[in-house]
C-alpha positions in Angstrom: 1.4 5.8 24.7 1.9 9.2 23.2 4.3 10.5 20.7 7.3 12.7 20.9 8.8 14.4 17.9 12.2 12.7 17.8 12.0 11.9 14.1 14.0 14.9 12.9 17.0 13.9 15.0 16.7 10.1 15.0 18.3 9.3 11.6 21.4 11.4 12.4 21.8 9.9 15.9 21.6 6.5 14.4 24.5 7.2 12.1 26.7 6.9 15.3 25.2 3.6 16.2 25.4 1.9 12.8 29.1 1.0 12.8 28.6 -1.1 15.7 16.2 -8.5 12.2 14.0 -10.4 12.8 12.7 -11.2 16.2 13.0 -15.0 16.4 11.4 -16.2 19.6 11.6 -19.4 21.4 8.5 -21.5 21.4 7.0 -23.2 24.5 6.8 -27.0 24.3 3.3 -28.2 23.2 0.8 -29.6 25.6 -0.6 -32.9 24.3 -4.0 -31.4 23.5 -2.6 -28.4 21.5 -0.9 -27.9 18.2 1.5 -24.9 18.3 3.7 -23.3 15.8 4.8 -20.1 13.9 4.1 -18.9 10.4 6.7 -16.8 8.5 7.4 -15.5 5.1 9.3 -18.1 3.2 12.1 -15.8 2.1 12.5 -13.2 4.8 11.5 -15.5 7.7 9.5 -12.5 9.1 6.5 -13.7 11.2 3.1 -13.2 9.5 0.4 -11.9 11.7 -3.3 -12.8 11.6 -2.9 -15.8 9.2 -6.2 -17.7 9.0 -5.9 -21.3 10.1 -8.7 -23.9 9.6 -8.5 -27.5 11.0 -10.0 -30.2 8.8 -12.1 -27.8 6.7 -14.5 -27.0 9.6 -15.1 -24.1 11.9 -12.4 -25.2 14.3 -10.0 -22.5 13.4 -7.9 -19.7 14.7 -5.5 -16.9 13.6 -1.8 -16.4 14.2 -1.1 -13.7 16.8 0.8 -10.6 16.0 4.1 -12.5 16.3 3.0 -15.1 13.8 2.4 -17.8 16.5 -0.6 -19.9 16.7 -2.2 -22.5 19.1 -5.1 -24.7 18.1 -6.8 -27.7 19.6 -5.4 -31.1 18.4 -8.9 -32.6 18.8 -11.3 -31.8 16.0 -14.3 -33.5 17.7 -14.5 -33.4 21.5 -17.2 -36.1 21.8 -15.4 -38.7 19.7 -11.9 -37.5 20.5 -11.0 -37.4 16.8 -7.6 -35.9 16.2 -7.0 -33.1 13.7 -5.6 -34.5 10.4 -4.6 -31.3 8.6 -4.3 -27.6 8.9 -5.1 -25.1 6.1 -3.3 -21.7 6.1 -4.6 -18.7 4.1 -3.4 -15.1 4.1 -4.0 -12.2 1.7 -1.3 -11.9 -0.9 0.1 -15.4 -0.1 -0.5 -18.9 -1.6 -2.8 -21.0 0.6 -1.2 -24.2 1.9 -2.5 -27.3 3.6 -0.3 -29.3 6.0 -1.0 -32.9 7.0 -0.1 -33.2 10.6 -1.3 -36.8 11.3 1.5 -38.7 12.9 3.8 -35.6 12.9 6.2 -34.9 15.8 4.5 -32.8 18.5 7.3 -30.2 18.4 6.2 -26.7 17.3 5.5 -26.3 13.6 7.3 -23.8 11.4 5.1 -22.9 8.4 6.7 -21.0 5.6 4.2 -19.3 3.3 5.1 -18.1 -0.2 4.0 -14.8 -1.7 1.8 -14.9 -4.7 4.0 -14.1 -7.7 1.2 -12.4 -9.7 0.1 -8.8 -10.4 -3.1 -7.7 -8.9 -5.9 -7.4 -11.4 -8.1 -4.3 -11.7 -11.1 -4.7 -9.4 -14.5 -4.1 -11.1 -17.3 -3.2 -8.7 -20.7 -4.2 -10.2 -23.9 -2.2 -9.6 -25.2 -2.5 -6.0 -23.5 -2.0 -2.7 -20.0 -3.3 -2.2 -20.4 -6.0 0.4 -17.4 -4.7 2.2 -19.0 -1.3 2.6 -21.7 -2.6 4.9 -19.1 -3.9 7.3 -17.0 -0.7 7.1 -20.1 1.4 7.7 -20.9 -0.6 10.8 -17.3 -0.3 12.1 -17.4 3.4 11.4 -20.7 3.8 13.3 -19.3 2.0 16.3 -15.8 3.5 16.3 -16.5 5.9 19.2 -17.9 3.2 21.3 -14.9 0.9 20.5 -12.2 3.6 20.8 -10.2 2.8 24.0 -9.6 6.5 24.6 -13.4 7.1 24.8 -13.4 5.2 28.1 -13.7 7.3 31.2 -10.3 6.0 32.3 -8.0 3.0 31.9 -4.6 1.8 33.0 -2.2 -0.9 31.7 1.5 -2.0 31.9 3.4 -2.5 28.7 6.6 -4.2 27.8 8.3 -2.6 24.8 11.2 -3.7 22.6 12.8 -2.1 19.6 15.8 -3.1 17.5 17.5 -1.8 14.4 19.1 -3.8 11.6 20.0 -3.5 7.9 17.2 -4.5 5.6 19.2 -6.8 3.4 16.1 -8.6 2.1 14.2 -5.6 0.9 11.1 -7.2 2.5 10.2 -4.4 4.9 10.7 -1.7 2.2 8.3 -3.6 -0.1 10.5 -2.8 -3.0 13.1 -5.6 -3.3 16.6 -4.6 -3.9 18.0 -5.4 -7.4 19.8 -8.7 -7.6 23.6 -8.5 -7.1 25.9 -10.5 -9.2 28.4 -10.7 -6.4 28.9 -9.3 -3.0 32.1 -7.6 -1.9 33.9 -8.4 1.3 32.1 -5.7 3.2 28.7 -7.1 2.3 29.8 -10.6 3.4 31.1 -9.2 6.7 27.9 -7.2 7.2 25.7 -10.3 6.7 27.7 -12.3 9.1 27.4 -9.6 11.7 23.6 -9.4 11.2 23.2 -13.1 11.5 24.7 -12.9 15.0 23.3 -9.6 16.3 21.3 -6.4 15.7 22.8 -3.0 15.2 20.9 -1.6 18.2 18.4 -2.9 20.8 16.4 -1.4 23.6 13.7 -2.5 26.0 11.4 -0.7 28.5 8.5 -1.4 30.9 6.1 1.3 31.5 2.8 1.9 33.3 0.2 4.2 31.8 -2.8 5.8 33.3 -5.4 7.7 31.3 -8.4 9.9 32.2 -10.6 11.3 29.4 -10.5 13.4 27.5 -6.7 13.5 27.2 -4.9 13.3 30.5 -2.0 10.8 30.4 0.6 9.7 32.8 3.1 7.1 31.6 6.0 6.2 33.9 8.9 4.2 32.5 9.6 1.7 35.3 12.6 0.0 33.6 14.7 0.7 30.6 17.7 -0.9 28.9 19.5 0.5 25.8 22.4 -1.2 24.1 25.5 0.9 24.5 23.9 3.5 26.7 23.1 4.4 30.3 21.0 7.4 29.3 17.4 6.3 29.2 16.2 9.1 26.8 16.3 6.7 23.9 13.4 4.8 25.5 11.1 7.4 24.1 11.9 6.5 20.5 9.9 3.3 20.8 6.6 5.2 20.7 7.6 7.8 18.0 6.3 5.7 15.1 3.4 4.0 16.9 -0.3 4.9 17.1 -2.0 3.6 20.2 -5.4 3.3 18.7 -6.7 2.8 15.1 -9.9 4.8 15.8 -9.0 8.5 15.3 -9.8 10.4 12.1 -6.1 10.4 11.3 -3.4 7.9 12.1 -0.3 9.8 13.0 3.1 8.3 12.1 6.3 10.3 12.5 4.5 13.7 12.3 2.6 12.7 9.2 -1.2 12.3 9.3 -2.9 9.5 7.3 -6.7 9.3 6.8 -8.2 6.4 8.8 -10.1 3.9 6.6 -12.9 3.7 9.1 -13.5 7.4 9.5 -16.7 9.1 8.1 -16.6 9.4 4.4 -13.7 7.1 3.9 -15.6 4.9 1.4 -15.3 7.7 -1.1 -11.5 7.7 -0.7 -10.6 4.0 -0.1 -11.4 0.9 -2.1 -12.5 -1.9 0.2 -12.6 -5.5 -0.8 -13.9 -8.5 1.2 -11.0 -10.9 1.2 -12.1 -13.6 3.6 -14.4 -14.6 6.5 -13.3 -16.5 9.6 -15.0 -17.5 12.8 -14.0 -16.7 16.4 -16.3 -18.8 18.5 -19.8 -17.5 18.0 -18.5 -14.3 16.3 -17.7 -13.8 12.6 -14.5 -12.0 11.6 -14.5 -10.2 8.2 -11.1 -9.6 6.6 -11.3 -6.5 4.4 -8.4 -5.1 2.4 -8.2 -1.3 1.8 -6.2 0.9 -0.5 -6.5 4.3 -2.1 -9.0 4.6 -4.9 -7.6 5.4 -8.3 -7.6 9.1 -9.0 -8.0 10.0 -5.3 -5.0 11.9 -4.1 -4.7 12.0 -0.3 -2.4 10.8 2.5 -3.6 7.3 2.9 -2.6 3.8 4.0 -3.1 0.3 2.6 -3.6 -2.9 4.5 -6.1 -5.3 6.1 -8.9 -4.8 8.6 -10.2 -7.7 10.7 -13.7 -6.6 11.8 -15.4 -8.7 14.5 -19.2 -8.7 14.5 -19.2 -8.5 18.3 -19.5 -4.7 18.4 -18.2 -4.4 14.9 -14.9 -3.7 16.5 -11.4 -3.9 15.0 -9.9 -7.2 16.1 -6.7 -6.9 14.1 -5.2 -4.3 11.7 -2.3 -4.3 9.3 -1.5 -0.9 7.7 1.5 0.5 5.8 2.5 3.7 4.1 2.3 4.0 0.3 5.4 5.1 -1.6 6.5 7.7 1.0 9.8 9.4 0.2 12.5 8.6 2.7 10.4 6.4 5.0 8.4 3.2 5.0 6.3 2.3 8.1 4.1 -0.7 8.7 2.0 -1.0 11.8 0.1 -4.1 13.1 -2.3 -4.0 16.0 -4.1 -6.7 17.9 -7.1 -6.1 20.1 -8.6 -8.3 22.7 -11.9 -8.2 24.6 -11.5 -7.2 28.3 -13.9 -7.8 31.2 -17.1 -5.9 30.4 -16.7 -6.5 26.6 -14.5 -3.5 25.8 -12.1 -4.1 23.0 -8.6 -2.9 23.9 -5.1 -3.1 22.2 -3.0 -6.0 23.5 -0.1 -5.8 21.1 1.3 -3.1 18.9 4.0 -3.7 16.2 5.9 -1.3 14.1 8.3 -1.9 11.2 10.2 1.1 9.9 12.6 1.4 7.0 14.7 4.6 6.5 15.1 4.4 2.7 17.9 7.1 2.5 19.9 5.8 5.5 22.2 3.0 4.2 24.7 0.5 5.6 26.6 -0.9 2.6 23.7 0.3 0.4 21.2 -1.6 2.5 18.5 0.6 4.1 18.3 0.7 7.9 15.2 -0.9 9.4 13.7 -0.7 12.9 11.3 -3.2 14.5 9.2 -2.3 17.5 7.0 -4.5 19.7 4.7 -3.5 22.6 2.8 -6.0 24.7 0.1 -4.7 27.0 -1.0 -6.4 30.2 -2.7 -5.7 33.5 -5.4 -3.8 31.6 -8.0 -2.1 33.8 -11.0 -0.4 32.2 -12.6 2.5 34.1 -10.5 2.4 37.3 -10.9 5.2 39.8 -8.0 7.6 39.0 -7.8 11.1 40.5 -7.1 13.8 37.9 -5.0 15.6 40.5 -2.4 12.9 40.2 -1.6 14.1 36.6 1.2 16.6 36.1 2.4 18.3 32.9 4.7 15.4 32.3 2.9 12.9 30.0 5.9 10.5 30.1 8.4 10.3 32.8 11.5 8.0 33.0 12.0 7.2 36.6 15.5 7.8 38.0 16.0 4.1 38.9 14.6 2.8 35.5 18.1 2.2 34.2 19.2 0.1 37.2 16.6 -2.6 37.2 17.7 -6.1 37.8 17.1 -9.2 35.7 14.4 -10.6 38.0 12.2 -7.6 37.2 12.6 -8.0 33.4 11.6 -11.7 33.7 8.2 -10.7 35.0 7.4 -8.7 31.9 9.2 -10.1 28.9 6.9 -12.1 26.7 9.8 -14.5 26.0 13.3 -14.7 27.3 16.0 -12.9 25.3 17.2 -14.8 22.4 21.0 -15.5 22.0 21.0 -12.9 19.2 19.5 -10.3 21.5 21.9 -11.2 24.4 24.9 -10.9 22.0 23.6 -7.5 20.8 23.6 -6.1 24.3 27.0 -7.7 25.1 28.7 -6.4 21.9 27.2 -3.0 21.7 27.6 -2.3 25.4 31.3 -3.3 25.0 31.8 -1.1 21.9 29.9 1.7 23.6 32.2 1.8 26.5 35.3 1.4 24.4 34.5 4.3 22.0 32.5 6.4 24.5 29.4 6.0 22.3 27.1 7.7 24.8 29.4 10.7 25.0 29.3 11.0 21.2 25.6 10.8 21.1 25.3 13.5 23.7 27.6 15.7 21.6 25.5 15.1 18.4 22.3 15.9 20.3 23.9 19.0 21.7 25.1 20.0 18.2 21.5 20.0 17.0 20.7 22.5 19.7 23.8 24.6 18.7 25.8 23.5 21.7 29.2 21.7 22.0 29.7 20.2 25.5 33.3 20.0 26.7 34.1 19.1 30.3 32.0 21.4 32.5 31.2 23.9 29.7 28.6 24.0 26.9 29.9 26.1 24.1 27.4 28.1 22.0 28.2 27.3 18.4 26.1 30.2 17.2 28.6 32.6 18.7 31.7 31.5 16.8 31.0 32.9 13.4 28.3 35.4 12.4 27.5 37.3 9.2 25.4 40.4 8.8 25.3 43.7 6.8 26.5 45.8 9.8 29.4 43.7 11.0 30.2 41.8 7.8 32.1 39.0 9.7 31.9 38.5 13.4 34.2 36.1 15.2 33.6 35.2 18.9 32.9 32.6 21.5 30.3 31.9 24.2 29.9 29.2 26.8 27.9 28.3 30.0 28.7 25.9 32.7 26.7 22.7 32.7 25.3 20.2 35.2 28.7 18.5 35.5 29.9 21.6 37.5 26.6 22.3 39.3 22.9 21.7 38.9 22.2 24.7 41.2 23.7 27.4 39.1 25.0 28.2 35.7 27.7 30.8 34.9 28.5 32.0 31.4 29.3 34.7 28.9 30.2 35.6 25.4 32.5 37.9 23.4 32.9 38.8 19.8 34.3 41.3 17.4 32.8 42.7 14.2 35.3 43.4 11.5 33.2 46.0 9.6 31.9 48.1 12.5 35.2 47.5 14.4 33.4 47.0 17.8 33.6 44.4 20.4 30.4 42.7 21.8 30.4 40.9 25.2 28.2 39.8 28.0 28.0 37.6 31.2 25.3 36.1 33.3 24.7 33.8 36.3 21.5 31.9 36.8 20.4 30.0 40.0 18.0 27.1 39.7 16.0 27.6 42.9 13.3 24.9 42.5 13.1 22.3 39.8 9.4 21.4 39.5 8.2 25.0 39.3 11.2 25.9 37.2 12.0 28.8 39.6 15.1 30.6 38.4 16.9 33.8 39.3 19.2 35.4 36.7 21.5 38.3 36.7 23.0 39.4 33.3 24.9 42.1 31.6 25.4 42.5 27.8 26.7 44.8 25.2 25.5 43.6 21.9 23.4 44.3 18.8 19.6 44.1 18.6 17.4 44.4 15.5 15.9 47.8 15.5 12.1 47.8 16.0 11.8 44.0 16.5 9.4 42.7 19.2 11.0 40.1 21.6 9.1 37.5 23.7 10.4 35.5 26.6 10.2 31.7 26.4 10.0 31.9 22.6 11.4 29.0 20.7 14.5 29.5 18.6 13.6 30.8 15.1 13.5 28.4 12.1 16.5 28.5 9.9 14.9 30.6 7.2 13.7 33.1 9.7 17.1 33.5 11.5 18.7 33.7 8.0 17.2 37.1 7.5 19.6 38.5 10.2 22.4 38.3 7.5 20.6 41.0 5.5 19.3 43.3 8.2 20.7 46.8 7.9 19.3 48.7 10.9 20.7 47.6 14.2 20.9 49.2 17.6 24.0 48.8 19.9 22.5 47.9 23.3 24.1 47.9 26.7 21.8 46.2 29.2 21.7 45.2 32.9 18.9 42.9 33.9 17.7 40.9 36.9 15.0 38.4 36.1 13.0 35.8 38.0 11.1 33.1 36.1 8.8 30.3 37.2 5.9 28.1 36.1 2.5 28.8 37.5 -0.9 27.0 37.1 0.9 24.2 35.3 0.6 25.7 31.8 1.8 29.3 32.4 5.4 30.4 32.3 6.2 33.8 33.8 9.2 36.0 33.9 9.4 39.3 35.9 12.4 41.4 35.0 13.9 44.8 35.6 16.1 46.3 32.9 18.4 49.3 32.4 19.2 49.8 28.8 21.1 52.2 26.7 20.4 52.0 22.9 22.7 53.7 20.4 21.8 54.1 16.8 24.4 52.5 14.5 23.5 54.6 11.4 22.6 58.3 11.0 19.2 58.0 12.7 18.3 60.8 15.0 15.3 61.4 17.3 14.0 64.9 17.7 13.0 66.0 21.2 11.7 69.3 22.5 13.5 71.0 25.4 13.2 74.3 27.2 15.8 75.8 24.9 14.2 74.5 21.7 14.7 71.3 19.8 17.6 68.9 19.7 18.5 65.6 18.0 19.8 62.6 19.9 20.9 59.1 18.9 21.5 57.6 22.3 18.5 56.5 24.4 18.3 55.5 28.0 15.5 53.2 29.2 14.6 52.0 32.7 11.7 49.5 32.7 9.9 46.8 34.5 8.8 43.8 32.4 6.3 41.0 32.7 6.6 38.2 30.2 4.2 35.3 29.8 3.8 32.1 27.7 0.6 30.1 28.0 0.2 26.7 26.4 -2.9 25.1 27.6 -2.5 21.3 28.2 1.0 21.3 26.8 2.6 18.0 27.7 6.2 17.2 28.4 8.4 14.2 28.5 10.9 13.9 31.4 14.0 11.8 31.3 16.5 12.4 34.1 16.9 16.1 34.1 15.9 16.6 30.5 12.5 17.9 29.5 11.1 17.5 26.0 7.9 19.3 24.8 5.2 17.1 23.2 3.2 20.1 22.1 -0.4 21.0 22.6 -3.5 21.0 20.4 -4.5 24.4 21.7 -3.3 27.9 20.7 0.0 29.1 22.3 0.1 32.6 23.6 3.1 34.9 24.2 2.6 38.2 25.9 4.9 41.0 27.3 4.0 44.2 29.1 6.8 46.7 29.8 6.6 49.9 31.9 9.2 52.6 31.3 10.1 55.1 34.0 11.7 58.5 34.1 14.3 58.2 36.9 18.0 58.1 37.7 18.7 56.4 34.4 15.6 56.3 32.3 14.4 59.2 30.1 11.0 57.9 28.9 7.7 57.2 30.6 5.7 54.7 28.6 3.7 51.5 28.5 4.4 48.9 25.8 2.4 45.7 25.2 3.1 42.9 22.8 1.1 39.7 22.2 1.4 36.7 19.8 -0.8 33.7 19.1 0.1 30.6 17.2 -2.1 27.6 16.2 -1.8 24.7 13.8 -4.6 22.3 13.2 -5.8 19.7 10.7 -8.8 20.0 8.4 -10.0 16.6 7.4 -9.2 15.8 3.8 -8.2 19.4 3.2 -4.8 19.8 4.8 -3.2 21.7 7.6 -3.9 25.3 8.7 -1.3 27.4 10.5 -2.0 30.9 12.0 0.2 33.4 13.7 -1.5 36.5 14.9 0.7 39.2 16.5 0.2 42.8 17.7 1.9 45.5 19.6 1.1 48.9 21.2 3.2 51.8 22.5 1.5 54.4 24.6 3.6 57.4 23.5 6.2 58.6 21.1 9.5 56.7 21.4 12.6 56.3 19.3 12.7 53.6 16.6 14.4 51.1 19.0 11.1 50.7 20.9 8.7 50.9 18.0 7.7 48.2 15.4 9.4 47.8 12.1 7.4 45.8 9.5 8.7 42.2 9.6 10.1 42.2 6.1 11.5 39.1 4.3 12.5 40.6 0.9 16.3 40.4 0.7 19.1 39.5 -1.7 19.0 35.8 -1.3 15.4 34.6 -1.8 14.7 32.2 1.0 11.1 31.7 2.1 10.1 32.0 5.8 6.9 31.1 7.7 6.3 34.5 9.5 7.6 37.3 7.3 6.2 39.6 4.7 8.0 38.0 1.7 7.5 41.1 -0.6 8.1 43.8 2.0 11.5 45.6 1.8 13.7 45.9 4.8 12.9 49.0 6.9 10.1 50.0 4.6 7.5 50.5 7.3 7.4 51.7 10.9 4.6 51.7 13.5 3.9 52.5 17.1 0.9 50.1 17.0 0.4 47.2 14.7 -1.4 43.9 14.0 -0.3 41.2 11.6 -1.6 37.8 10.5 0.5 35.1 8.9 -1.6 32.3 7.5 -0.5 29.1 5.7 -2.6 26.3 4.4 -0.6 23.2 3.6 -2.4 20.9 1.2 0.4 18.4 1.6 0.3 16.0 -1.3 -3.5 16.2 -1.7 -3.3 18.2 -5.0 -0.3 16.5 -6.6 1.4 13.2 -6.0 3.6 11.1 -8.2 5.4 7.8 -7.6 8.7 9.5 -6.8 7.7 13.0 -5.7 5.2 14.1 -3.0 5.4 17.9 -3.3 3.6 19.9 -0.6 1.5 22.8 -2.0 1.1 25.7 0.4 -1.2 28.7 0.1 0.1 31.7 1.9 -1.8 34.9 2.9 -0.2 37.6 5.0 -1.9 40.7 6.2 -0.6 43.6 8.3 -1.9 47.0 9.6 0.4 49.6 11.3 0.0 53.2 12.5 2.8 55.5 13.5 2.4 58.4 16.0 4.8 61.3 16.2 6.2 60.6 12.7 7.8 64.0 12.5 10.3 63.2 15.4 12.2 60.7 13.3 15.1 61.9 11.1 17.5 60.5 8.5 15.3 57.4 7.9 12.3 56.7 5.7 9.2 56.9 7.8 6.1 55.3 6.5 3.2 53.5 8.2 0.6 51.2 6.7 -2.9 52.0 8.2 -4.7 50.9 5.0 -3.4 47.3 5.3 -0.5 45.5 3.7 -1.6 42.4 1.7 0.3 39.6 0.0 -0.6 36.1 -1.3 1.8 33.4 -2.2 2.0 29.8 -3.5 4.8 27.7 -2.2 5.7 24.2 -3.4 8.0 22.3 -1.1 10.0 19.1 -1.8 10.2 19.5 -5.6 13.7 18.1 -5.4 15.0 15.8 -2.7 18.6 15.5 -1.6 19.1 12.9 1.1 17.0 14.3 4.0 16.5 17.7 2.5 13.7 18.9 0.3 14.1 21.9 -2.0 11.1 23.8 -3.2 10.1 27.1 -4.7 7.3 29.7 -4.4 6.1 33.0 -5.7 4.4 35.8 -3.8 2.4 38.8 -4.9 1.9 42.2 -3.1 -1.3 44.0 -3.7 -3.7 46.6 -2.1 -3.0 50.2 -1.1 0.8 49.7 -0.8 1.5 47.9 -4.0 4.4 49.3 -6.1 4.0 51.0 -9.4 5.9 48.4 -11.4 4.2 45.0 -11.6 7.5 43.1 -11.3 8.4 44.9 -8.1 5.3 43.4 -6.4 6.5 39.8 -7.1 9.0 37.9 -5.1 10.3 34.4 -6.1 11.6 32.3 -3.2 13.3 29.0 -2.5 12.4 26.7 0.4 14.4 24.1 2.3 12.7 21.4 4.5 13.8 18.3 6.3 12.2 15.0 5.1 12.0 11.8 7.2 
């Protein structure tokens, strides 16, 4: 059950759903020999997981399951047949209560426990070992043996359910809303609606196979989403859920929290022995954990239930602590399988989006996953695994009710049935699925209309050369044909008074190998001296923003034929043949030697063959219908391109050009996150500026920070025919500074570059300068100093030093702003 990074889009998509909880479940009638019931919070009615239950003050006890339900023998002494007289319920943070059941009706019990209305006292640890530490050390020592993903292989089937509602109680947020003297009519209507139904509901059934160390194959066999036929939303159910509580970090919505049972955690967490219960012959220790005072790190708080049988986690409750924008609570229940291996059997997730409101109430999500058909170490052939880690089967959205009945833990409640009925009806009436498709496309810069996808980035552009550029661009989509796509663009720059245009046609020859053939023509502007890689992701906002300030552009007319495909599973390849004419848009001239002497030219013809590669080892994807989503890889990603220029009918230059780029991000335990980008390029002979390498400068009029630019380098300050650059960022996160309301991220930046220029005397009317001694800059960036809805605003300062520092100290300093998305 792996994750996909939907979190940046989810809140916005939900805004379209909201105009349209808490999981009550029917109880099975009691057998005569059993007492059954459910335990909930007295105010919110939310089920309480893992409540300790003792019958008649003896060892005949049990715990509620993850849904708050329990089942205990009604006989306290098998030999005498003595009936249980009373049950005692205890739970950390709640008042203990005893219920006399002698003579009570045998219908299921509903126990409502009250929270303790007291402040926690400061805990004083006396000299000697904290008794909880011995248990935690044992659990830490055994975590690799107990980690499900340390098995050779496993498989299971899971039933997953998730719904969204408005958190009118404030319970899930853990910060109760202020009392309201009166509720207006909209609040009253909202509460009436939420009593009857949820805002959104979805279910799925999936089968997962795993082979160590990290091969996954999860197939979604069935899916149902209120208001939608598109099954892509099914993937949201695993976005906020960690499958196992044994890794060094627990990942929730792209944030990494230190695991309380990882090595060295006793120095970061305060552990307190809260209770001891019994599970047959085994003892279960209930230990609370929270961040130690004065220790600043990304941690969780909650309860661990450690079973002495293997010192394994039997249950866990953990939640985020004062996170801006998001509150997440996870609950996990483990059961022993055949052979003694502990394995998750149920995973719960509660989410509250603090900044997303319905009538001033935050939106909350509740997710449930029930695992069954668990098989440890089955024989699974690694050849059966593809690059798709999760795949929604085409027929998943058309599964009948008989199939669902096999996997649902309980039948749908009337509230859930009504949610499907109402939201499905509203969805059809207002074309909800169409609207969501449009919103999703807008995030990708596309507006779908009939058989066309319009490129929003083509409508209005700004830069120094064109000032304002108006235009349009579109491609046909799958509604017209899945086999081919036809498109083009046109635009006009009001400052340079030139039209730009292009057209292309692409044929999808084979889907699985991504075999495509493309013919294209374009007449447009390229940044002069900028390396370009195929299969490169779209630049981040701050990086693309620099285009507004670029002053050196080349007008390029290009014809290209390209074939691309995927090879060896993780390698993407493009082979292309180009004919290009570059024209300088300023006074730049390139000096060439002829039989009659020297001459200056500003138009350059190139004829080249090109091989472009992208290699991402073990990169995993999600497949839903025809849509693919990358789940990333923990290994470095490589881009490379080799171009060979020819002197021929059209080309004037014989050369070899090679470009390469590596990117890697990884965590350093208790120290933050490292990001590296290493890039380099080489040209074999003297060429015009268009095919050389300008230093990637980021110093311009509006001070916006970027992740892969030299923040203090001026535009067009340096030029090279061979170069290497390293952009390094260390993100401490909130490890160095954390307050109740602000979690600023402190980032240390180090950028280094070397460049050497051959044939410098051939370039005229521009400043020509290389940097063989090395360009150095260091910066300190603090993100999320201010928070506006889902946007964080920060600031940073960068300093330029070394052989290319400027005479005035102030000129070596660049102050920058940063903008980030927060969820």
